[in-house]
TIRO-2110 file (N, C-alpha, C; in Angstrom, 1 decimal):
// TIRO-2110
130.8, 101.7, 128.1, N, 1, A
131.1, 102.4, 127.1, CA, 1, A
131.3, 101.2, 125.6, C, 1, A
132.5, 100.6, 126.0, N, 2, A
133.0, 99.1, 125.0, CA, 2, A
132.1, 99.2, 124.3, C, 2, A
131.2, 98.5, 125.6, N, 3, A
130.0, 97.6, 124.6, CA, 3, A
129.0, 98.1, 123.2, C, 3, A
128.7, 100.0, 124.3, N, 4, A
127.6, 100.6, 122.8, CA, 4, A
128.7, 100.7, 121.8, C, 4, A
130.0, 101.2, 121.7, N, 5, A
130.6, 100.5, 120.4, CA, 5, A
130.2, 100.3, 119.4, C, 5, A
130.3, 98.8, 120.5, N, 6, A
129.9, 96.9, 119.7, CA, 6, A
128.7, 96.9, 119.1, C, 6, A
128.1, 97.9, 119.4, N, 7, A
126.8, 97.9, 119.1, CA, 7, A
126.2, 98.2, 118.0, C, 7, A
127.2, 99.4, 117.9, N, 8, A
127.0, 100.4, 117.4, CA, 8, A
126.7, 100.0, 115.7, C, 8, A
126.2, 99.9, 114.9, N, 9, A
126.4, 99.8, 113.9, CA, 9, A
125.7, 98.4, 113.1, C, 9, A
125.3, 97.5, 114.1, N, 10, A
124.4, 96.8, 113.9, CA, 10, A
122.9, 97.0, 113.8, C, 10, A
121.7, 95.8, 112.5, N, 11, A
121.3, 95.6, 111.8, CA, 11, A
120.2, 94.9, 112.6, C, 11, A
119.4, 95.8, 113.4, N, 12, A
117.8, 93.7, 113.5, CA, 12, A
117.0, 92.8, 112.0, C, 12, A
117.4, 92.3, 112.1, N, 13, A
116.9, 91.6, 111.0, CA, 13, A
115.7, 91.9, 110.9, C, 13, A
114.9, 92.5, 110.9, N, 14, A
113.5, 92.9, 110.5, CA, 14, A
113.9, 94.1, 109.7, C, 14, A
115.0, 95.0, 110.5, N, 15, A
115.3, 96.1, 109.3, CA, 15, A
115.9, 95.6, 108.7, C, 15, A
116.9, 94.2, 108.2, N, 16, A
117.3, 93.7, 107.0, CA, 16, A
116.2, 93.7, 105.7, C, 16, A
114.9, 92.7, 106.3, N, 17, A
114.9, 91.8, 105.8, CA, 17, A
113.4, 93.2, 104.8, C, 17, A
113.7, 94.3, 105.8, N, 18, A
112.6, 95.5, 104.6, CA, 18, A
113.4, 96.2, 104.1, C, 18, A
114.7, 96.4, 104.3, N, 19, A
115.8, 96.8, 103.2, CA, 19, A
115.7, 95.9, 102.0, C, 19, A
115.7, 94.8, 102.6, N, 20, A
116.0, 93.3, 100.8, CA, 20, A
114.3, 93.8, 100.2, C, 20, A
113.6, 94.6, 101.0, N, 21, A
112.0, 93.5, 100.3, CA, 21, A
112.6, 95.1, 99.1, C, 21, A
113.1, 96.5, 100.3, N, 22, A
112.2, 98.0, 99.3, CA, 22, A
113.4, 98.0, 97.9, C, 22, A
114.3, 96.9, 98.1, N, 23, A
115.6, 97.2, 96.9, CA, 23, A
115.1, 96.3, 95.9, C, 23, A
114.2, 94.9, 96.6, N, 24, A
113.2, 94.0, 95.1, CA, 24, A
112.6, 94.9, 94.8, C, 24, A
111.9, 95.7, 95.5, N, 25, A
110.9, 96.8, 94.4, CA, 25, A
111.6, 98.3, 93.7, C, 25, A
112.3, 98.6, 94.6, N, 26, A
113.2, 99.6, 93.0, CA, 26, A
114.0, 99.0, 92.9, C, 26, A
114.5, 97.3, 91.8, N, 27, A
114.3, 97.4, 91.3, CA, 27, A
113.9, 96.7, 89.8, C, 27, A
112.4, 96.6, 90.2, N, 28, A
111.0, 95.9, 90.3, CA, 28, A
110.4, 97.3, 89.7, C, 28, A
110.8, 98.1, 89.3, N, 29, A
110.0, 99.5, 88.7, CA, 29, A
111.0, 99.4, 88.3, C, 29, A
112.6, 99.7, 88.5, N, 30, A
113.8, 100.1, 87.5, CA, 30, A
113.5, 99.7, 85.9, C, 30, A
113.2, 98.2, 86.9, N, 31, A
112.5, 97.1, 85.5, CA, 31, A
112.1, 97.2, 83.9, C, 31, A
110.5, 97.9, 84.7, N, 32, A
109.7, 98.3, 84.4, CA, 32, A
108.9, 99.0, 83.1, C, 32, A
109.5, 100.2, 84.0, N, 33, A
110.3, 101.4, 83.3, CA, 33, A
111.1, 101.2, 81.9, C, 33, A
112.2, 101.1, 81.4, N, 34, A
112.2, 100.9, 79.2, CA, 34, A
111.2, 100.4, 79.2, C, 34, A
111.0, 98.9, 79.9, N, 35, A
109.6, 98.3, 79.1, CA, 35, A
109.3, 98.7, 78.6, C, 35, A
108.0, 99.5, 79.5, N, 36, A
107.2, 100.0, 79.6, CA, 36, A
107.8, 101.6, 78.1, C, 36, A
108.9, 102.0, 77.8, N, 37, A
109.0, 103.2, 77.1, CA, 37, A
109.0, 102.3, 75.7, C, 37, A
109.3, 100.8, 75.5, N, 38, A
109.5, 100.8, 74.4, CA, 38, A
108.0, 99.9, 73.7, C, 38, A
107.6, 100.2, 75.0, N, 39, A
106.1, 99.5, 74.1, CA, 39, A
104.9, 101.3, 74.4, C, 39, A
105.3, 101.9, 74.1, N, 40, A
104.7, 103.1, 74.0, CA, 40, A
104.4, 103.3, 73.0, C, 40, A
102.2, 103.7, 72.7, N, 41, A
101.6, 103.8, 71.8, CA, 41, A
102.1, 104.8, 71.0, C, 41, A
102.4, 106.1, 71.3, N, 42, A
102.2, 107.3, 69.9, CA, 42, A
103.9, 105.8, 69.1, C, 42, A
104.7, 105.5, 69.3, N, 43, A
105.3, 105.2, 68.4, CA, 43, A
105.7, 104.4, 68.1, C, 43, A
104.3, 104.0, 66.7, N, 44, A
103.8, 103.2, 66.2, CA, 44, A
103.1, 104.4, 65.2, C, 44, A
102.5, 105.4, 65.2, N, 45, A
102.2, 106.1, 65.3, CA, 45, A
103.5, 107.9, 63.9, C, 45, A
104.5, 107.2, 65.2, N, 46, A
106.2, 108.1, 64.8, CA, 46, A
105.8, 107.1, 63.7, C, 46, A
106.9, 106.5, 63.5, N, 47, A
107.0, 105.3, 63.2, CA, 47, A
106.3, 105.1, 60.9, C, 47, A
104.9, 105.9, 61.7, N, 48, A
103.4, 105.7, 60.5, CA, 48, A
104.2, 107.2, 59.3, C, 48, A
104.8, 107.7, 60.2, N, 49, A
104.9, 109.3, 60.0, CA, 49, A
105.9, 109.5, 59.7, C, 49, A
107.1, 109.0, 59.7, N, 50, A
108.5, 108.6, 59.0, CA, 50, A
108.4, 108.6, 57.5, C, 50, A
107.3, 107.1, 57.5, N, 51, A
107.3, 106.2, 56.5, CA, 51, A
106.8, 107.4, 55.3, C, 51, A
105.6, 108.5, 55.8, N, 52, A
104.7, 109.4, 54.9, CA, 52, A
106.0, 110.2, 54.5, C, 52, A
106.7, 110.5, 55.6, N, 53, A
107.6, 111.6, 55.1, CA, 53, A
108.4, 111.6, 53.8, C, 53, A
108.9, 110.2, 53.9, N, 54, A
110.0, 109.7, 53.4, CA, 54, A
108.9, 109.8, 51.8, C, 54, A
107.7, 109.5, 51.2, N, 55, A
107.6, 109.7, 50.1, CA, 55, A
107.0, 111.1, 49.7, C, 55, A
107.5, 112.4, 50.5, N, 56, A
107.0, 113.6, 49.9, CA, 56, A
108.7, 114.1, 50.0, C, 56, A
108.2, 115.1, 48.4, N, 57, A
109.6, 116.0, 48.4, CA, 57, A
110.5, 116.4, 49.0, C, 57, A
109.7, 117.3, 50.2, N, 58, A
110.0, 118.4, 51.1, CA, 58, A
110.3, 117.4, 52.5, C, 58, A
110.6, 116.2, 52.4, N, 59, A
111.1, 114.5, 53.6, CA, 59, A
111.8, 115.3, 54.5, C, 59, A
112.6, 116.5, 54.2, N, 60, A
113.6, 117.5, 55.6, CA, 60, A
112.7, 118.1, 56.3, C, 60, A
112.0, 119.2, 55.5, N, 61, A
111.4, 119.8, 56.5, CA, 61, A
110.8, 119.3, 57.6, C, 61, A
109.8, 117.5, 57.1, N, 62, A
108.9, 116.8, 57.5, CA, 62, A
109.4, 116.5, 59.0, C, 62, A
110.3, 116.2, 58.5, N, 63, A
111.8, 114.7, 59.4, CA, 63, A
112.2, 115.5, 60.6, C, 63, A
112.9, 117.4, 60.4, N, 64, A
113.0, 118.2, 61.2, CA, 64, A
113.0, 117.6, 62.3, C, 64, A
111.7, 117.8, 63.6, N, 65, A
110.9, 118.0, 64.4, CA, 65, A
111.0, 116.4, 64.9, C, 65, A
END
């Protein structure tokens, strides 16, 4: 019984490598997501529209959305 209790909680070397690899992959995905959001194609059009809307007399209504 005592030897079974000592063995609980021990993780094999292979499982540690799998966990480390999965952690690195998840970290990479989390790092890539904000970068992709910053480089969205539609943001350029939104900025152009905002500049256009500022030249109009009904600016508040145009920029409400």
